[in-house]
N, CA, C and O atoms as CSV, one atom per row, in Angstrom:
chain,resi,resn,atom,element,x,y,z
A,1,UNK,N,N,-14.445,0.999,-2.360
A,1,UNK,CA,C,-13.138,0.885,-2.994
A,1,UNK,C,C,-13.004,-0.539,-3.518
A,1,UNK,O,O,-13.448,-1.492,-2.879
A,2,UNK,N,N,-12.395,-0.669,-4.673
A,2,UNK,CA,C,-12.204,-1.988,-5.258
A,2,UNK,C,C,-11.208,-2.792,-4.433
A,2,UNK,O,O,-10.375,-2.235,-3.718
A,3,UNK,N,N,-11.312,-4.094,-4.547
A,3,UNK,CA,C,-10.450,-4.991,-3.769
A,3,UNK,C,C,-8.983,-4.718,-4.052
A,3,UNK,O,O,-8.152,-4.820,-3.150
A,4,UNK,N,N,-8.654,-4.376,-5.282
A,4,UNK,CA,C,-7.255,-4.112,-5.618
A,4,UNK,C,C,-6.705,-2.956,-4.783
A,4,UNK,O,O,-5.512,-2.935,-4.480
A,5,UNK,N,N,-7.544,-2.002,-4.408
A,5,UNK,CA,C,-7.109,-0.914,-3.539
A,5,UNK,C,C,-6.645,-1.426,-2.192
A,5,UNK,O,O,-5.706,-0.887,-1.607
A,6,UNK,N,N,-7.301,-2.464,-1.698
A,6,UNK,CA,C,-6.879,-3.068,-0.436
A,6,UNK,C,C,-5.529,-3.754,-0.592
A,6,UNK,O,O,-4.710,-3.753,0.326
A,7,UNK,N,N,-5.306,-4.340,-1.766
A,7,UNK,CA,C,-4.014,-4.974,-2.030
A,7,UNK,C,C,-2.921,-3.915,-2.050
A,7,UNK,O,O,-1.820,-4.148,-1.550
A,8,UNK,N,N,-3.217,-2.761,-2.620
A,8,UNK,CA,C,-2.249,-1.659,-2.641
A,8,UNK,C,C,-1.947,-1.227,-1.213
A,8,UNK,O,O,-0.785,-1.037,-0.855
A,9,UNK,N,N,-2.977,-1.071,-0.399
A,9,UNK,CA,C,-2.781,-0.668,0.997
A,9,UNK,C,C,-1.972,-1.711,1.755
A,9,UNK,O,O,-1.196,-1.367,2.646
A,10,UNK,N,N,-2.144,-2.968,1.411
A,10,UNK,CA,C,-1.399,-4.042,2.059
A,10,UNK,C,C,0.049,-4.083,1.592
A,10,UNK,O,O,0.944,-4.416,2.370
A,11,UNK,N,N,0.283,-3.749,0.339
A,11,UNK,CA,C,1.637,-3.826,-0.233
A,11,UNK,C,C,2.557,-2.720,0.275
A,11,UNK,O,O,3.758,-2.944,0.433
A,12,UNK,N,N,2.022,-1.551,0.527
A,12,UNK,CA,C,2.855,-0.416,0.924
A,12,UNK,C,C,3.619,-0.677,2.231
A,12,UNK,O,O,4.817,-0.398,2.285
A,13,UNK,N,N,2.977,-1.201,3.287
A,13,UNK,CA,C,3.768,-1.513,4.498
A,13,UNK,C,C,4.834,-2.574,4.245
A,13,UNK,O,O,5.906,-2.534,4.848
A,14,UNK,N,N,4.544,-3.521,3.357
A,14,UNK,CA,C,5.539,-4.542,3.035
A,14,UNK,C,C,6.745,-3.902,2.342
A,14,UNK,O,O,7.890,-4.258,2.620
A,15,UNK,N,N,6.482,-2.971,1.455
A,15,UNK,CA,C,7.566,-2.254,0.774
A,15,UNK,C,C,8.371,-1.447,1.783
A,15,UNK,O,O,9.601,-1.435,1.734
A,16,UNK,N,N,7.673,-0.768,2.705
A,16,UNK,CA,C,8.369,0.004,3.740
A,16,UNK,C,C,9.260,-0.892,4.587
A,16,UNK,O,O,10.366,-0.498,4.956
A,17,UNK,N,N,8.789,-2.092,4.897
A,17,UNK,CA,C,9.589,-3.039,5.681
A,17,UNK,C,C,10.855,-3.411,4.913
A,17,UNK,O,O,11.946,-3.429,5.483
A,18,UNK,N,N,10.710,-3.708,3.624
A,18,UNK,CA,C,11.866,-4.076,2.795
A,18,UNK,C,C,12.875,-2.934,2.700
A,18,UNK,O,O,14.083,-3.159,2.784
A,19,UNK,N,N,12.384,-1.722,2.527
A,19,UNK,CA,C,13.280,-0.559,2.475
A,19,UNK,C,C,13.993,-0.392,3.805
A,19,UNK,O,O,15.188,-0.101,3.849
A,20,UNK,N,N,13.240,-0.580,4.901
A,20,UNK,CA,C,13.827,-0.467,6.232
A,20,UNK,C,C,14.951,-1.462,6.475
A,20,UNK,O,O,15.879,-1.177,7.232
A,21,UNK,N,N,14.876,-2.618,5.842
A,21,UNK,CA,C,15.936,-3.611,5.999
A,21,UNK,C,C,17.266,-3.124,5.435
A,21,UNK,O,O,18.326,-3.610,5.831
A,22,UNK,N,N,17.215,-2.173,4.519
A,22,UNK,CA,C,18.433,-1.679,3.850
A,22,UNK,C,C,18.791,-0.249,4.264
A,22,UNK,O,O,19.660,0.363,3.643
A,23,UNK,N,N,18.152,0.287,5.282
A,23,UNK,CA,C,18.369,1.671,5.706
A,23,UNK,C,C,19.833,1.995,5.972
A,23,UNK,O,O,20.293,3.089,5.647
A,24,UNK,N,N,20.564,1.065,6.555
A,24,UNK,CA,C,21.968,1.312,6.899
A,24,UNK,C,C,22.914,1.065,5.723
A,24,UNK,O,O,24.110,1.343,5.814
A,25,UNK,N,N,22.365,0.534,4.604
A,25,UNK,CA,C,23.206,0.188,3.460
A,25,UNK,C,C,23.601,-1.274,3.474
A,25,UNK,O,O,24.122,-1.794,2.488
A,26,UNK,N,N,23.356,-1.928,4.582
A,26,UNK,CA,C,23.590,-3.359,4.718
A,26,UNK,C,C,22.282,-3.982,5.176
A,26,UNK,O,O,21.636,-3.469,6.090
A,27,UNK,N,N,21.888,-5.074,4.554
A,27,UNK,CA,C,20.609,-5.680,4.890
A,27,UNK,C,C,20.620,-6.256,6.308
A,27,UNK,O,O,21.504,-7.022,6.691
A,28,UNK,N,N,19.608,-5.857,7.059
A,28,UNK,CA,C,19.371,-6.439,8.376
A,28,UNK,C,C,17.963,-7.025,8.370
A,28,UNK,O,O,17.023,-6.380,7.905
A,29,UNK,N,N,17.815,-8.225,8.877
A,29,UNK,CA,C,16.527,-8.896,8.884
A,29,UNK,C,C,15.547,-8.126,9.762
A,29,UNK,O,O,15.830,-7.847,10.927
A,30,UNK,N,N,14.397,-7.786,9.195
A,30,UNK,CA,C,13.352,-7.083,9.929
A,30,UNK,C,C,12.082,-7.908,9.869
A,30,UNK,O,O,11.637,-8.275,8.782
A,31,UNK,N,N,11.498,-8.201,11.002
A,31,UNK,CA,C,10.265,-8.978,11.039
A,31,UNK,C,C,9.095,-8.105,10.609
A,31,UNK,O,O,8.983,-6.952,11.026
A,32,UNK,N,N,8.232,-8.656,9.781
A,32,UNK,CA,C,7.021,-7.962,9.347
A,32,UNK,C,C,5.887,-8.435,10.250
A,32,UNK,O,O,5.260,-9.461,9.988
A,33,UNK,N,N,5.630,-7.681,11.309
A,33,UNK,CA,C,4.651,-8.105,12.306
A,33,UNK,C,C,3.444,-7.167,12.336
A,33,UNK,O,O,3.537,-5.995,11.970
A,34,UNK,N,N,2.334,-7.700,12.771
A,34,UNK,CA,C,1.115,-6.910,12.906
A,34,UNK,C,C,1.356,-5.740,13.858
A,34,UNK,O,O,0.920,-4.619,13.596
A,35,UNK,N,N,2.049,-6.007,14.958
A,35,UNK,CA,C,2.283,-4.962,15.948
A,35,UNK,C,C,3.059,-3.788,15.352
A,35,UNK,O,O,2.772,-2.634,15.670
A,36,UNK,N,N,4.026,-4.068,14.503
A,36,UNK,CA,C,4.867,-3.008,13.953
A,36,UNK,C,C,4.255,-2.298,12.750
A,36,UNK,O,O,4.527,-1.118,12.528
A,37,UNK,N,N,3.440,-2.994,11.976
A,37,UNK,CA,C,3.003,-2.426,10.704
A,37,UNK,C,C,1.501,-2.194,10.582
A,37,UNK,O,O,1.047,-1.701,9.550
A,38,UNK,N,N,0.722,-2.531,11.598
A,38,UNK,CA,C,-0.729,-2.319,11.541
A,38,UNK,C,C,-1.063,-0.837,11.410
A,38,UNK,O,O,-1.928,-0.465,10.617
A,39,UNK,N,N,-0.392,0.002,12.175
A,39,UNK,CA,C,-0.640,1.440,12.101
A,39,UNK,C,C,-0.315,2.014,10.728
A,39,UNK,O,O,-1.031,2.878,10.222
A,40,UNK,N,N,0.757,1.532,10.136
A,40,UNK,CA,C,1.153,1.982,8.801
A,40,UNK,C,C,0.090,1.563,7.786
A,40,UNK,O,O,-0.313,2.359,6.939
A,41,UNK,N,N,-0.361,0.313,7.875
A,41,UNK,CA,C,-1.415,-0.183,6.987
A,41,UNK,C,C,-2.676,0.669,7.131
A,41,UNK,O,O,-3.237,1.131,6.137
A,42,UNK,N,N,-3.115,0.872,8.371
A,42,UNK,CA,C,-4.330,1.650,8.615
A,42,UNK,C,C,-4.204,3.062,8.059
A,42,UNK,O,O,-5.157,3.589,7.486
A,43,UNK,N,N,-3.041,3.674,8.221
A,43,UNK,CA,C,-2.810,5.019,7.718
A,43,UNK,C,C,-2.896,5.068,6.190
A,43,UNK,O,O,-3.542,5.953,5.630
A,44,UNK,N,N,-2.250,4.120,5.526
A,44,UNK,CA,C,-2.293,4.089,4.065
A,44,UNK,C,C,-3.697,3.774,3.549
A,44,UNK,O,O,-4.139,4.354,2.558
A,45,UNK,N,N,-4.390,2.866,4.214
A,45,UNK,CA,C,-5.753,2.545,3.810
A,45,UNK,C,C,-6.654,3.761,3.957
A,45,UNK,O,O,-7.481,4.032,3.086
A,46,UNK,N,N,-6.500,4.490,5.047
A,46,UNK,CA,C,-7.280,5.704,5.268
A,46,UNK,C,C,-7.005,6.734,4.168
A,46,UNK,O,O,-7.931,7.352,3.644
A,47,UNK,N,N,-5.744,6.911,3.829
A,47,UNK,CA,C,-5.382,7.860,2.767
A,47,UNK,C,C,-5.982,7.439,1.422
A,47,UNK,O,O,-6.482,8.278,0.673
A,48,UNK,N,N,-5.930,6.153,1.123
A,48,UNK,CA,C,-6.521,5.661,-0.129
A,48,UNK,C,C,-8.030,5.874,-0.150
A,48,UNK,O,O,-8.592,6.235,-1.185
A,49,UNK,N,N,-8.688,5.652,0.984
A,49,UNK,CA,C,-10.135,5.859,1.053
A,49,UNK,C,C,-10.485,7.336,0.878
A,49,UNK,O,O,-11.456,7.665,0.196
A,50,UNK,N,N,-9.704,8.226,1.487
A,50,UNK,CA,C,-9.930,9.663,1.319
A,50,UNK,C,C,-9.686,10.086,-0.129
A,50,UNK,O,O,-10.460,10.862,-0.689
A,51,UNK,N,N,-8.620,9.581,-0.730
A,51,UNK,CA,C,-8.309,9.880,-2.122
A,51,UNK,C,C,-9.425,9.387,-3.033
A,51,UNK,O,O,-9.846,10.092,-3.950
A,52,UNK,N,N,-9.905,8.165,-2.774
A,52,UNK,CA,C,-10.988,7.598,-3.572
A,52,UNK,C,C,-12.242,8.463,-3.451
A,52,UNK,O,O,-12.916,8.731,-4.446
A,53,UNK,N,N,-12.549,8.892,-2.238
A,53,UNK,CA,C,-13.717,9.744,-2.036
A,53,UNK,C,C,-13.604,11.078,-2.744
A,53,UNK,O,O,-14.585,11.578,-3.293
A,54,UNK,N,N,-12.407,11.659,-2.734
A,54,UNK,CA,C,-12.195,12.972,-3.351
A,54,UNK,C,C,-12.172,12.912,-4.880
A,54,UNK,O,O,-12.427,13.914,-5.547
A,55,UNK,N,N,-11.870,11.744,-5.427
A,55,UNK,CA,C,-11.751,11.621,-6.893
A,55,UNK,C,C,-12.767,10.620,-7.458
A,55,UNK,O,O,-12.622,10.157,-8.589
A,56,UNK,N,N,-13.790,10.290,-6.668
A,56,UNK,CA,C,-14.757,9.260,-7.033
A,56,UNK,C,C,-15.391,9.501,-8.396
A,56,UNK,O,O,-15.528,8.571,-9.191
A,57,UNK,N,N,-15.778,10.744,-8.669
A,57,UNK,CA,C,-16.478,11.022,-9.925
A,57,UNK,C,C,-15.602,10.778,-11.155
A,57,UNK,O,O,-16.118,10.626,-12.263
A,58,UNK,N,N,-14.288,10.742,-10.966
A,58,UNK,CA,C,-13.376,10.502,-12.082
A,58,UNK,C,C,-12.831,9.072,-12.096
A,58,UNK,O,O,-12.093,8.699,-13.008
A,59,UNK,N,N,-13.194,8.270,-11.086
A,59,UNK,CA,C,-12.746,6.870,-10.961
A,59,UNK,C,C,-11.224,6.740,-11.024
A,59,UNK,O,O,-10.696,5.809,-11.632
A,60,UNK,N,N,-10.527,7.684,-10.390
A,60,UNK,CA,C,-9.065,7.700,-10.450
A,60,UNK,C,C,-8.464,6.466,-9.787
A,60,UNK,O,O,-7.642,5.781,-10.396
A,61,UNK,N,N,-8.861,6.169,-8.543
A,61,UNK,CA,C,-8.280,5.023,-7.847
A,61,UNK,C,C,-8.634,3.728,-8.566
A,61,UNK,O,O,-7.803,2.826,-8.674
A,62,UNK,N,N,-9.853,3.636,-9.051
A,62,UNK,CA,C,-10.257,2.448,-9.796
A,62,UNK,C,C,-9.378,2.261,-11.035
A,62,UNK,O,O,-8.988,1.138,-11.354
A,63,UNK,N,N,-9.068,3.350,-11.728
A,63,UNK,CA,C,-8.192,3.284,-12.895
A,63,UNK,C,C,-6.773,2.881,-12.530
A,63,UNK,O,O,-6.148,2.083,-13.229
A,64,UNK,N,N,-6.263,3.437,-11.430
A,64,UNK,CA,C,-4.914,3.083,-10.971
A,64,UNK,C,C,-4.852,1.599,-10.623
A,64,UNK,O,O,-3.921,0.896,-11.016
A,65,UNK,N,N,-5.857,1.131,-9.881
A,65,UNK,CA,C,-5.884,-0.277,-9.475
A,65,UNK,C,C,-6.013,-1.196,-10.684
A,65,UNK,O,O,-5.385,-2.254,-10.724
A,66,UNK,N,N,-6.817,-0.806,-11.670
A,66,UNK,CA,C,-6.955,-1.614,-12.886
A,66,UNK,C,C,-5.629,-1.694,-13.619
A,66,UNK,O,O,-5.252,-2.751,-14.125
A,67,UNK,N,N,-4.921,-0.572,-13.676
A,67,UNK,CA,C,-3.621,-0.552,-14.362
A,67,UNK,C,C,-2.605,-1.435,-13.640
A,67,UNK,O,O,-1.858,-2.171,-14.285
A,68,UNK,N,N,-2.571,-1.370,-12.316
A,68,UNK,CA,C,-1.670,-2.218,-11.538
A,68,UNK,C,C,-2.007,-3.682,-11.784
A,68,UNK,O,O,-1.119,-4.512,-11.975
A,69,UNK,N,N,-3.312,-3.990,-11.776
A,69,UNK,CA,C,-3.741,-5.369,-12.002
A,69,UNK,C,C,-3.317,-5.855,-13.386
A,69,UNK,O,O,-2.780,-6.954,-13.522
A,70,UNK,N,N,-3.556,-5.048,-14.401
A,70,UNK,CA,C,-3.208,-5.417,-15.776
A,70,UNK,C,C,-1.709,-5.581,-15.937
A,70,UNK,O,O,-1.256,-6.540,-16.563
A,71,UNK,N,N,-0.934,-4.666,-15.385
A,71,UNK,CA,C,0.523,-4.743,-15.500
A,71,UNK,C,C,1.098,-5.939,-14.740
A,71,UNK,O,O,2.159,-6.455,-15.092
A,72,UNK,N,N,0.395,-6.371,-13.707
A,72,UNK,CA,C,0.859,-7.486,-12.894
A,72,UNK,C,C,0.556,-8.851,-13.490
A,72,UNK,O,O,1.034,-9.872,-12.995
A,73,UNK,N,N,-0.225,-8.867,-14.537
A,73,UNK,CA,C,-0.599,-10.155,-15.157
A,73,UNK,C,C,0.562,-10.764,-15.906
A,73,UNK,O,O,0.426,-11.841,-16.486
């Protein structure tokens, strides 16, 4: 998997943490800790690896990551 895929896997738990801060409609400070979010990261990384394996011949994940990279420039 391309390095950008790892960045995607890393970003998703951070996004979940930010959403969780607003769950009640009022922002509450939530710590982004390894203990709380490691499982979420591992789960998303596993899903991305499975998706990459299932769509490898079409380079789908590579295309998605390239698009994210280009749009982020």
